[in-house]
C-alpha positions in Angstrom: 0.1 0.1 -0.1 3.1 2.5 0.4 3.9 2.5 -3.3 0.4 3.1 -4.0 0.1 6.1 -1.9 3.3 7.8 -2.6 2.0 7.6 -6.2 -1.3 9.0 -5.4 0.2 11.5 -3.2 2.8 12.8 -6.4 -0.2 12.7 -8.6 -2.7 14.6 -6.4 0.4 17.4 -5.8 0.7 17.7 -9.5 -3.0 18.4 -9.9 -2.6 21.0 -6.5 0.1 23.0 -7.8 -1.3 23.3 -11.6 -2.4 26.6 -12.1 -4.7 25.7 -14.9 -7.2 23.4 -12.3 -9.8 25.0 -10.9 -9.6 25.2 -7.2 -12.7 23.4 -6.3 -11.4 20.4 -8.1 -8.3 20.5 -6.3 -9.7 20.7 -2.8 -12.1 17.7 -3.9 -8.8 15.5 -4.9 -7.4 16.6 -1.4 -10.5 15.5 0.4 -10.7 12.1 -1.5 -7.1 11.4 -0.8 -7.2 12.3 2.9 -10.4 10.2 3.3 -8.0 7.4 1.4 -4.8 8.1 3.3 -6.2 9.8 6.6 -2.9 8.7 8.5 -0.6 9.8 5.8 1.5 12.8 7.2 1.6 14.2 3.5 -1.9 15.7 4.0 -0.4 18.5 5.8 1.9 19.2 3.0 -1.2 19.4 0.5 -3.1 21.5 2.8 -0.3 23.9 2.4 -0.1 23.5 -1.5 -3.8 24.3 -1.2 -3.3 27.4 0.6 -0.7 28.6 -1.8 -3.3 28.1 -4.4 -5.3 30.9 -2.9 -7.6 29.0 -0.6 -7.9 30.4 2.8 -7.3 28.6 6.1 -11.3 28.4 6.7 -11.8 26.5 3.5 -8.8 24.0 3.7 -9.8 23.3 7.2 -12.7 21.5 5.4 -10.3 18.7 5.3 -9.9 18.1 8.9 -14.0 18.4 9.3 -14.3 16.1 6.8 -12.1 13.3 8.6 -13.8 13.9 11.9 -17.2 13.4 10.0 -16.7 10.9 8.1 -13.1 9.4 8.7 -12.3 5.5 9.0 -13.6 5.2 12.3 -17.1 6.9 11.0 -17.6 4.7 8.5 -19.2 1.5 8.4 -17.9 0.1 5.2 -14.7 0.4 3.3 -15.6 3.0 0.3 -12.0 2.2 -1.4 -11.6 -1.5 -0.7 -8.3 -0.9 -0.4 -7.7 -2.0 -4.1 -4.6 -0.4 -5.4 -4.3 3.5 -5.7 -7.0 6.0 -6.7 -5.6 6.7 -10.0 -5.0 3.3 -11.2 -8.6 2.1 -9.9 -10.0 5.3 -12.0 -8.1 4.3 -15.5 -9.6 0.6 -14.6 -13.1 1.6 -14.4 -13.0 4.0 -17.3 -11.5 1.8 -19.6 -14.1 -1.1 -18.6 -16.9 1.5 -19.1 -15.7 2.3 -22.7 -15.6 -1.2 -23.3 -18.8 -2.4 -22.2 -21.6 0.4 -21.4 -22.2 3.8 -23.6 -21.9 6.1 -20.6 -18.8 5.9 -18.1 -20.9 7.5 -15.4 -23.6 4.5 -15.4 -20.5 2.4 -14.0 -21.2 3.4 -10.3 -24.3 2.3 -8.3 -25.4 4.2 -5.3 -25.9 2.9 -1.9 -29.8 3.8 -2.3 -30.2 1.7 -5.4 -28.7 -1.4 -4.0 -30.7 -1.2 -1.1 -34.1 -0.7 -3.0 -33.3 -3.7 -4.8 -32.7 -5.6 -1.7 -35.8 -4.4 -0.5 -37.6 -5.5 -3.6 -36.5 -9.0 -3.8 -36.8 -9.0 0.6 -33.4 -9.2 1.0 -32.8 -6.3 3.8 -32.2 -7.5 7.3 -34.6 -6.5 9.8 -31.9 -6.0 12.4 -30.3 -3.7 10.4 -33.4 -2.0 8.9 -36.4 -2.1 11.3 -39.9 -1.0 10.5 -42.1 1.0 13.2 -45.1 -0.9 11.6 -45.2 -4.8 11.2 -43.9 -4.9 7.8 -42.2 -8.0 6.9 -39.0 -7.0 5.0 -38.1 -10.6 3.9 -41.2 -10.2 1.4 -40.8 -9.1 -1.8 -42.2 -5.6 -2.7 -43.2 -4.0 -6.0 -43.8 -0.6 -4.6 -41.1 1.3 -2.7 -41.3 5.3 -1.6 -37.8 6.4 -0.5 -37.5 10.1 1.2 -33.6 10.8 1.9 -33.0 13.2 4.8 -30.3 15.4 3.6 -30.8 15.5 -0.1 -30.9 13.1 -3.2 -28.4 13.4 -5.9 -29.2 13.1 -9.9 -27.8 9.9 -9.8 -29.8 8.0 -7.2 -33.1 9.9 -9.4 -31.7 8.4 -12.7 -31.0 4.9 -11.1 -34.7 5.1 -9.6 -36.3 5.5 -13.0 -34.4 2.9 -14.4 -35.3 0.5 -12.0 -39.1 1.9 -12.8 -38.8 0.6 -16.3 -37.3 -2.9 -15.0 -41.0 -3.3 -13.7 -40.6 -1.9 -10.1 -43.0 1.3 -8.6 -40.5 3.4 -7.2 -40.9 7.0 -5.9 -37.8 9.1 -4.5 -37.4 12.3 -3.0 -35.8 14.6 -0.5 -35.0 17.7 1.3 -33.2 18.8 -1.5 -31.0 17.8 -4.7 -27.7 16.9 -3.2 -23.7 17.4 -4.4 -20.5 17.9 -3.9 -20.9 21.7 -3.3 -24.0 21.3 -1.2 -22.1 18.6 0.8 -19.6 20.9 1.4 -21.5 23.8 2.3 -23.0 21.3 5.0 -19.6 20.3 6.0 -18.3 24.3 6.7 -21.4 24.0 9.1 -20.6 21.0 10.8 -17.3 22.8 11.6 -19.0 25.3 13.4 -19.2 28.2 11.1 -22.2 30.2 10.1 -24.2 29.5 6.9 -22.9 32.4 5.2 -19.7 30.7 4.9 -21.3 28.6 2.2 -21.8 31.7 -0.2 -18.1 32.8 0.9 -16.9 29.4 -0.4 -18.7 29.8 -3.6 -17.0 32.8 -4.2 -13.7 31.8 -3.5 -13.5 29.0 -5.5 -15.2 30.6 -8.5 -17.0 27.7 -9.1 -20.9 28.0 -9.0 -21.9 24.6 -10.6 
């Protein structure tokens, strides 16, 4: 894992010090690296590179906030599966995607989609997913209504539509449409800042996606 870590750190730093790369993308990349290698001392160096690139200390501190919010000790599953390095894995996924499917963005399946399919087949464990009403989660279901607190992504909405085309009756909703920018806004709030800092983050990175 050490050789993968060194390779990833070098590639991430190349992007972070590249003046043509958007500051928001630099931050996203360092956040992903920090989740993958959260014990790495080089994270401090990458945070310094972010400040050199023009991000404020307040924005750079989102790296620490993310590890407190979703670090390895807080996660129930290994989201990286410890398979090689970030860039090699991304390359494999893209090559396989271009070979087998028309759109590389359809390669990944969300947790929501996985859970809905398990529910439809009667495969959810009642111990992990209890119900306030007497519903047998082991019984296959054809109609599923999902409301996600914290928001739903466009990908999750698309996957629900695809499942509807496969014969299931699924309705999905959430408190808002969720993406990386809204997540970073909530992360800013999580670290004790006022809500106005979300607007400040938007202005600083120059990215309104």
